[in-house]
MOPAC internal coordinates of N, CA, C and O (Angstrom, degrees):
PM7 1SCF
backbone

  N    0.0000 0     0.00 0     0.00 0    0    0    0
  C    1.4233 1     0.00 0     0.00 0    1    0    0
  C    1.4719 1   109.08 1     0.00 0    2    1    0
  O    1.2310 1   119.50 1   153.16 1    3    2    1
  N    1.2798 1   118.56 1   -26.84 1    3    2    1
  C    1.5802 1   120.73 1  -177.21 1    5    3    2
  C    1.5051 1   110.85 1   -60.63 1    6    5    3
  O    1.2310 1   119.98 1   137.81 1    7    6    5
  N    1.3893 1   117.64 1   -42.19 1    7    6    5
  C    1.5457 1   120.60 1   178.18 1    9    7    6
  C    1.4643 1   107.89 1   -57.05 1   10    9    7
  O    1.2310 1   119.34 1   124.12 1   11   10    9
  N    1.3819 1   118.87 1   -55.88 1   11   10    9
  C    1.4222 1   122.23 1  -177.20 1   13   11   10
  C    1.4575 1   113.79 1   -56.78 1   14   13   11
  O    1.2310 1   118.71 1   135.26 1   15   14   13
  N    1.2860 1   120.06 1   -44.74 1   15   14   13
  C    1.4946 1   123.14 1   178.47 1   17   15   14
  C    1.4282 1   112.43 1   -63.69 1   18   17   15
  O    1.2310 1   118.40 1   136.41 1   19   18   17
  N    1.3474 1   120.66 1   -43.59 1   19   18   17
  C    1.4170 1   122.52 1   174.01 1   21   19   18
  C    1.4780 1   115.77 1   -54.55 1   22   21   19
  O    1.2310 1   122.02 1   135.50 1   23   22   21
  N    1.3495 1   113.74 1   -44.50 1   23   22   21
  C    1.4629 1   119.88 1  -175.33 1   25   23   22
  C    1.5622 1   109.40 1   -73.67 1   26   25   23
  O    1.2310 1   121.10 1   143.76 1   27   26   25
  N    1.3422 1   115.50 1   -36.24 1   27   26   25
  C    1.5021 1   119.64 1   178.00 1   29   27   26
  C    1.5487 1   106.81 1   -64.76 1   30   29   27
  O    1.2310 1   119.32 1   137.18 1   31   30   29
  N    1.3179 1   118.90 1   -42.82 1   31   30   29
  C    1.3955 1   120.51 1  -177.76 1   33   31   30
  C    1.5665 1   109.53 1   -64.10 1   34   33   31
  O    1.2310 1   119.40 1   135.55 1   35   34   33
  N    1.3211 1   118.75 1   -44.45 1   35   34   33
  C    1.4487 1   122.24 1   178.96 1   37   35   34
  C    1.5028 1   114.02 1   -62.57 1   38   37   35
  O    1.2310 1   119.86 1   137.69 1   39   38   37
  N    1.3563 1   117.87 1   -42.31 1   39   38   37
  C    1.3969 1   121.72 1   177.17 1   41   39   38
  C    1.4485 1   115.69 1   -67.78 1   42   41   39
  O    1.2310 1   120.56 1   134.69 1   43   42   41
  N    1.3846 1   116.53 1   -45.31 1   43   42   41
  C    1.5233 1   117.54 1   178.36 1   45   43   42
  C    1.4567 1   109.10 1   -65.23 1   46   45   43
  O    1.2310 1   117.34 1   147.31 1   47   46   45
  N    1.4242 1   122.66 1   -32.69 1   47   46   45
  C    1.4918 1   118.18 1   178.95 1   49   47   46
  C    1.5471 1   109.33 1   -66.07 1   50   49   47
  O    1.2310 1   122.02 1   136.89 1   51   50   49
  N    1.3778 1   113.74 1   -43.11 1   51   50   49
  C    1.4944 1   119.22 1   178.92 1   53   51   50
  C    1.5964 1   113.21 1   -60.78 1   54   53   51
  O    1.2310 1   121.02 1   140.91 1   55   54   53
  N    1.3465 1   115.66 1   -39.09 1   55   54   53
  C    1.4721 1   119.18 1   175.49 1   57   55   54
  C    1.4975 1   110.78 1   -63.81 1   58   57   55
  O    1.2310 1   119.38 1   138.78 1   59   58   57
  N    1.2887 1   118.80 1   -41.22 1   59   58   57
  C    1.5107 1   125.28 1  -177.21 1   61   59   58
  C    1.4779 1   107.85 1   -65.03 1   62   61   59
  O    1.2310 1   119.17 1   138.49 1   63   62   61
  N    1.3458 1   119.18 1   -41.51 1   63   62   61
  C    1.4408 1   122.70 1  -169.18 1   65   63   62
  C    1.6113 1   113.46 1   -86.30 1   66   65   63
  O    1.2310 1   121.91 1   158.66 1   67   66   65
  N    1.4177 1   113.95 1   -21.34 1   67   66   65
  C    1.3452 1   119.78 1  -172.42 1   69   67   66
  C    1.4679 1   112.22 1  -134.13 1   70   69   67
  O    1.2310 1   116.57 1   -79.54 1   71   70   69
  N    1.3161 1   124.13 1   100.46 1   71   70   69
  C    1.5018 1   123.13 1  -177.11 1   73   71   70
  C    1.4803 1   111.52 1   -66.75 1   74   73   71
  O    1.2310 1   118.39 1   165.54 1   75   74   73
  N    1.3694 1   120.68 1   -14.46 1   75   74   73
  C    1.4818 1   121.72 1   177.03 1   77   75   74
  C    1.4427 1   112.23 1   -91.26 1   78   77   75
  O    1.2310 1   118.01 1  -174.96 1   79   78   77
  N    1.3709 1   121.39 1     5.04 1   79   78   77
  C    1.4187 1   125.95 1   178.43 1   81   79   78
  C    1.5520 1   109.67 1   -55.68 1   82   81   79
  O    1.2310 1   122.76 1   -50.03 1   83   82   81
  N    1.3357 1   112.32 1   129.97 1   83   82   81
  C    1.5816 1   112.70 1  -171.02 1   85   83   82
  C    1.5223 1   105.92 1  -133.61 1   86   85   83
  O    1.2310 1   121.01 1    -0.88 1   87   86   85
  N    1.2933 1   115.68 1   179.12 1   87   86   85
  C    1.5217 1   123.76 1  -178.44 1   89   87   86
  C    1.5111 1   109.15 1   -58.53 1   90   89   87
  O    1.2310 1   118.50 1   136.01 1   91   90   89
  N    1.2830 1   120.47 1   -43.99 1   91   90   89
  C    1.4907 1   117.20 1  -179.54 1   93   91   90
  C    1.5387 1   114.35 1   -60.56 1   94   93   91
  O    1.2310 1   119.12 1   142.35 1   95   94   93
  N    1.2747 1   119.29 1   -37.65 1   95   94   93
  C    1.3196 1   127.87 1   177.25 1   97   95   94
  C    1.5833 1   112.50 1   -69.73 1   98   97   95
  O    1.2310 1   122.19 1   142.34 1   99   98   97
  N    1.2632 1   113.40 1   -37.66 1   99   98   97
  C    1.5182 1   119.79 1   170.27 1  101   99   98
  C    1.5486 1   111.18 1   -59.84 1  102  101   99
  O    1.2310 1   119.28 1   131.89 1  103  102  101
  N    1.2724 1   118.98 1   -48.11 1  103  102  101
  C    1.4020 1   123.64 1  -176.64 1  105  103  102
  C    1.5122 1   110.70 1   -66.32 1  106  105  103
  O    1.2310 1   120.51 1   141.26 1  107  106  105
  N    1.3695 1   116.62 1   -38.74 1  107  106  105
  C    1.4054 1   117.31 1   175.59 1  109  107  106
  C    1.4780 1   114.90 1   -62.95 1  110  109  107
  O    1.2310 1   120.52 1   141.39 1  111  110  109
  N    1.3581 1   116.60 1   -38.61 1  111  110  109
  C    1.4851 1   121.83 1   175.65 1  113  111  110
  C    1.5037 1   107.41 1   -62.38 1  114  113  111
  O    1.2310 1   118.75 1   135.41 1  115  114  113
  N    1.3286 1   119.99 1   -44.59 1  115  114  113
  C    1.4934 1   123.51 1  -174.86 1  117  115  114
  C    1.5823 1   109.24 1   -69.89 1  118  117  115
  O    1.2310 1   120.18 1   159.23 1  119  118  117
  N    1.2612 1   117.25 1   -20.77 1  119  118  117
  C    1.4989 1   119.37 1   179.80 1  121  119  118
  C    1.6144 1   115.11 1   -72.52 1  122  121  119
  O    1.2310 1   124.23 1   160.53 1  123  122  121
  N    1.3138 1   109.49 1   -19.47 1  123  122  121
  C    1.5389 1   111.38 1   176.10 1  125  123  122
  C    1.5226 1   111.07 1   -62.90 1  126  125  123
  O    1.2310 1   123.17 1   -46.55 1  127  126  125
  N    1.3492 1   111.53 1   133.45 1  127  126  125
  C    1.4636 1   121.69 1  -173.70 1  129  127  126
  C    1.5076 1   114.35 1   -53.81 1  130  129  127
  O    1.2310 1   119.14 1   149.55 1  131  130  129
  N    1.3272 1   119.25 1   -30.45 1  131  130  129
  C    1.4686 1   118.05 1  -173.36 1  133  131  130
  C    1.5530 1   111.42 1   -70.49 1  134  133  131
  O    1.2310 1   120.12 1   171.57 1  135  134  133
  N    1.3162 1   117.37 1    -8.43 1  135  134  133
  C    1.4551 1   120.36 1  -178.42 1  137  135  134
  C    1.5525 1   111.48 1   -94.27 1  138  137  135
  O    1.2310 1   119.78 1   164.06 1  139  138  137
  N    1.3249 1   118.02 1   -15.94 1  139  138  137
  C    1.4804 1   121.46 1   172.71 1  141  139  138
  C    1.5383 1   112.08 1    62.51 1  142  141  139
  O    1.2310 1   116.75 1  -145.44 1  143  142  141
  N    1.3027 1   123.79 1    34.56 1  143  142  141
  C    1.4168 1   125.92 1  -177.72 1  145  143  142
  C    1.5903 1   106.82 1   -67.26 1  146  145  143
  O    1.2310 1   123.34 1   -50.17 1  147  146  145
  N    1.2820 1   111.20 1   129.83 1  147  146  145
  C    1.5855 1   119.17 1   171.65 1  149  147  146
  C    1.5480 1   106.68 1   -93.73 1  150  149  147
  O    1.2310 1   122.22 1   -78.50 1  151  150  149
  N    1.2880 1   113.35 1   101.50 1  151  150  149
  C    1.5237 1   120.83 1  -171.55 1  153  151  150
  C    1.4500 1   111.85 1   -65.55 1  154  153  151
  O    1.2310 1   119.67 1   140.66 1  155  154  153
  N    1.3679 1   118.24 1   -39.34 1  155  154  153
  C    1.4916 1   122.19 1   176.90 1  157  155  154
  C    1.5498 1   112.65 1   -58.54 1  158  157  155
  O    1.2310 1   122.34 1   134.88 1  159  158  157
  N    1.3236 1   113.13 1   -45.12 1  159  158  157
  C    1.5391 1   121.83 1  -176.15 1  161  159  158
  C    1.5804 1   103.97 1   -73.31 1  162  161  159
  O    1.2310 1   118.14 1   144.12 1  163  162  161
  N    1.3193 1   121.15 1   -35.88 1  163  162  161
  C    1.4524 1   124.23 1   180.00 1  165  163  162
  C    1.5291 1   107.07 1   -62.48 1  166  165  163
  O    1.2310 1   119.07 1   131.03 1  167  166  165
  N    1.3767 1   119.38 1   -48.97 1  167  166  165
  C    1.4085 1   124.47 1   179.16 1  169  167  166
  C    1.5147 1   110.18 1   -56.88 1  170  169  167
  O    1.2310 1   119.05 1   137.69 1  171  170  169
  N    1.3379 1   119.42 1   -42.31 1  171  170  169
  C    1.4027 1   126.38 1  -173.36 1  173  171  170
  C    1.5571 1   108.91 1   -69.68 1  174  173  171
  O    1.2310 1   122.30 1   146.76 1  175  174  173
  N    1.2686 1   113.21 1   -33.24 1  175  174  173
  C    1.6238 1   119.63 1  -176.78 1  177  175  174
  C    1.5809 1   104.74 1   -77.68 1  178  177  175
  O    1.2310 1   118.81 1   155.51 1  179  178  177
  N    1.3215 1   119.88 1   -24.49 1  179  178  177
  C    1.4696 1   119.96 1  -173.28 1  181  179  178
  C    1.5744 1   110.39 1  -118.58 1  182  181  179
  O    1.2310 1   117.74 1  -126.89 1  183  182  181
  N    1.2307 1   121.92 1    53.11 1  183  182  181
  C    1.5057 1   120.33 1  -170.04 1  185  183  182
  C    1.5072 1   113.19 1   -65.25 1  186  185  183
  O    1.2310 1   119.01 1   151.02 1  187  186  185
  N    1.2708 1   119.49 1   -28.98 1  187  186  185
  C    1.4230 1   125.15 1  -173.68 1  189  187  186
  C    1.5413 1   110.22 1  -109.93 1  190  189  187
  O    1.2310 1   119.75 1  -161.48 1  191  190  189
  N    1.3274 1   118.07 1    18.52 1  191  190  189
  C    1.4621 1   120.37 1  -169.77 1  193  191  190
  C    1.5750 1   107.24 1   -66.00 1  194  193  191
  O    1.2310 1   121.62 1   -40.60 1  195  194  193
  N    1.3096 1   114.50 1   139.40 1  195  194  193
  C    1.5087 1   123.00 1   175.21 1  197  195  194
  C    1.5629 1   106.18 1  -141.17 1  198  197  195
  O    1.2310 1   120.84 1   -71.98 1  199  198  197
  N    1.3615 1   116.00 1   108.02 1  199  198  197
  C    1.4691 1   118.80 1  -177.18 1  201  199  198
  C    1.5449 1   115.72 1   -57.47 1  202  201  199
  O    1.2310 1   122.65 1   153.31 1  203  202  201
  N    1.4167 1   112.52 1   -26.69 1  203  202  201
  C    1.5344 1   111.94 1   177.30 1  205  203  202
  C    1.5108 1   115.72 1   -69.82 1  206  205  203
  O    1.2310 1   123.43 1   155.14 1  207  206  205
  N    1.3429 1   111.03 1   -24.86 1  207  206  205
  C    1.4971 1   113.53 1  -178.00 1  209  207  206
  C    1.5656 1   111.96 1  -106.91 1  210  209  207
  O    1.2310 1   122.28 1   140.38 1  211  210  209
  N    1.3453 1   113.23 1   -39.62 1  211  210  209
  C    1.4681 1   115.01 1  -176.52 1  213  211  210
  C    1.5169 1   120.32 1   -92.53 1  214  213  211
  O    1.2310 1   121.15 1   176.25 1  215  214  213
  N    1.3446 1   115.40 1    -3.75 1  215  214  213
  C    1.5087 1   127.74 1  -179.37 1  217  215  214
  C    1.5465 1   107.15 1    69.73 1  218  217  215
  O    1.2310 1   118.52 1   105.61 1  219  218  217
  N    1.3279 1   120.43 1   -74.39 1  219  218  217
  C    1.4650 1   125.80 1  -171.33 1  221  219  218
  C    1.4792 1   112.94 1  -128.68 1  222  221  219
  O    1.2310 1   119.59 1   -34.96 1  223  222  221
  N    1.2905 1   118.40 1   145.04 1  223  222  221
  C    1.3843 1   121.93 1   170.72 1  225  223  222
  C    1.5165 1   113.59 1   -86.02 1  226  225  223
  O    1.2310 1   119.70 1   -14.47 1  227  226  225
  N    1.3765 1   118.19 1   165.53 1  227  226  225
  C    1.4733 1   122.31 1   171.40 1  229  227  226
  C    1.5346 1   105.86 1   -92.60 1  230  229  227
  O    1.2310 1   122.51 1   -23.77 1  231  230  229
  N    1.3464 1   112.80 1   156.23 1  231  230  229
  C    1.4730 1   120.08 1  -174.67 1  233  231  230
  C    1.5205 1   109.98 1  -123.39 1  234  233  231
  O    1.2310 1   120.17 1   -50.91 1  235  234  233
  N    1.3388 1   117.27 1   129.09 1  235  234  233
  C    1.4339 1   120.22 1   179.99 1  237  235  234
  C    1.5920 1   105.38 1  -102.06 1  238  237  235
  O    1.2310 1   122.64 1   -38.23 1  239  238  237
  N    1.3302 1   112.54 1   141.77 1  239  238  237
  C    1.5421 1   117.30 1  -172.64 1  241  239  238
  C    1.5550 1   104.99 1  -110.91 1  242  241  239
  O    1.2310 1   123.24 1   -14.36 1  243  242  241
  N    1.3126 1   111.39 1   165.64 1  243  242  241
  C    1.4433 1   124.51 1  -177.87 1  245  243  242
  C    1.5376 1   109.87 1   -58.50 1  246  245  243
  O    1.2310 1   119.93 1   148.73 1  247  246  245
  N    1.2993 1   117.73 1   -31.27 1  247  246  245
  C    1.5609 1   121.16 1   175.57 1  249  247  246
  C    1.4835 1   113.06 1   -81.81 1  250  249  247
  O    1.2310 1   120.05 1  -173.98 1  251  250  249
  N    1.3899 1   117.52 1     6.02 1  251  250  249
  C    1.4540 1   124.97 1  -178.75 1  253  251  250
  C    1.5878 1   112.44 1    71.88 1  254  253  251
  O    1.2310 1   117.36 1  -171.88 1  255  254  253
  N    1.2655 1   122.63 1     8.12 1  255  254  253
  C    1.4358 1   123.47 1   169.25 1  257  255  254
  C    1.5232 1   107.53 1   -76.21 1  258  257  255
  O    1.2310 1   120.00 1   -23.68 1  259  258  257
  N    1.2338 1   117.61 1   156.32 1  259  258  257
  C    1.4368 1   124.54 1   178.30 1  261  259  258
  C    1.5482 1   112.05 1  -128.09 1  262  261  259
  O    1.2310 1   124.40 1   -44.94 1  263  262  261
  N    1.3572 1   109.17 1   135.06 1  263  262  261
  C    1.4513 1   123.26 1   176.48 1  265  263  262
  C    1.5707 1   104.78 1   -96.61 1  266  265  263
  O    1.2310 1   121.48 1   -85.51 1  267  266  265
  N    1.2781 1   114.78 1    94.49 1  267  266  265
  C    1.5130 1   119.94 1  -173.37 1  269  267  266
  C    1.5193 1   117.80 1   -94.43 1  270  269  267
  O    1.2310 1   119.69 1   -51.04 1  271  270  269
  N    1.2802 1   118.20 1   128.96 1  271  270  269
  C    1.5288 1   121.32 1   174.80 1  273  271  270
  C    1.5523 1   109.71 1   -73.19 1  274  273  271
  O    1.2310 1   120.41 1   -48.58 1  275  274  273
  N    1.2407 1   116.81 1   131.42 1  275  274  273
  C    1.4276 1   123.38 1   177.52 1  277  275  274
  C    1.5784 1   105.35 1  -115.88 1  278  277  275
  O    1.2310 1   119.23 1   -75.58 1  279  278  277
  N    1.3632 1   119.07 1   104.42 1  279  278  277
  C    1.4537 1   121.02 1  -178.82 1  281  279  278
  C    1.4347 1   116.13 1   -66.13 1  282  281  279
  O    1.2310 1   117.81 1   147.03 1  283  282  281
  N    1.3506 1   121.77 1   -32.97 1  283  282  281
  C    1.4635 1   121.62 1  -179.97 1  285  283  282
  C    1.5484 1   115.19 1   -56.45 1  286  285  283
  O    1.2310 1   122.00 1   123.67 1  287  286  285
  N    1.4096 1   113.78 1   -56.33 1  287  286  285
  C    1.4515 1   113.51 1  -179.10 1  289  287  286
  C    1.5311 1   108.80 1   -92.27 1  290  289  287
  O    1.2310 1   119.66 1  -177.85 1  291  290  289
  N    1.2979 1   118.25 1     2.15 1  291  290  289
  C    1.5720 1   123.64 1  -179.80 1  293  291  290
  C    1.4187 1   109.37 1    54.88 1  294  293  291
  O    1.2310 1   118.97 1  -123.21 1  295  294  293
  N    1.3291 1   119.57 1    56.79 1  295  294  293
  C    1.4894 1   127.49 1   179.96 1  297  295  294
  C    1.5358 1   110.27 1  -143.75 1  298  297  295
  O    1.2310 1   122.23 1   -24.90 1  299  298  297
  N    1.2526 1   113.33 1   155.10 1  299  298  297
  C    1.4892 1   120.25 1   167.74 1  301  299  298
  C    1.4510 1   109.82 1   -92.60 1  302  301  299
  O    1.2310 1   121.78 1   -28.72 1  303  302  301
  N    1.3078 1   114.20 1   151.28 1  303  302  301
  C    1.5896 1   120.85 1   174.07 1  305  303  302
  C    1.5215 1   110.20 1  -140.69 1  306  305  303
  O    1.2310 1   121.11 1   -22.91 1  307  306  305
  N    1.2377 1   115.47 1   157.09 1  307  306  305
  C    1.4848 1   118.80 1   178.94 1  309  307  306
  C    1.4965 1   107.50 1   -98.72 1  310  309  307
  O    1.2310 1   118.93 1   -40.94 1  311  310  309
  N    1.3415 1   119.65 1   139.06 1  311  310  309
  C    1.3842 1   126.59 1   179.73 1  313  311  310
  C    1.5386 1   111.73 1  -130.40 1  314  313  311
  O    1.2310 1   120.10 1   180.00 1  315  314  313

């Protein structure tokens, strides 16, 4: 859960500071090694993902925790 919470905190901080924060910037943040994103599992979790409609994808981590995008409050949360 630590990896997902760290990434959620980083992404939420970036969203708050930069109204132009987008999916490409979120993925770039998630690619940092310290977050331990499992890219195959992330792809499997988001098979129909479309950034133009969905805004951000959710990220699965090596420890199996998930940094999930919540469109209602426009925030990431750890699950």
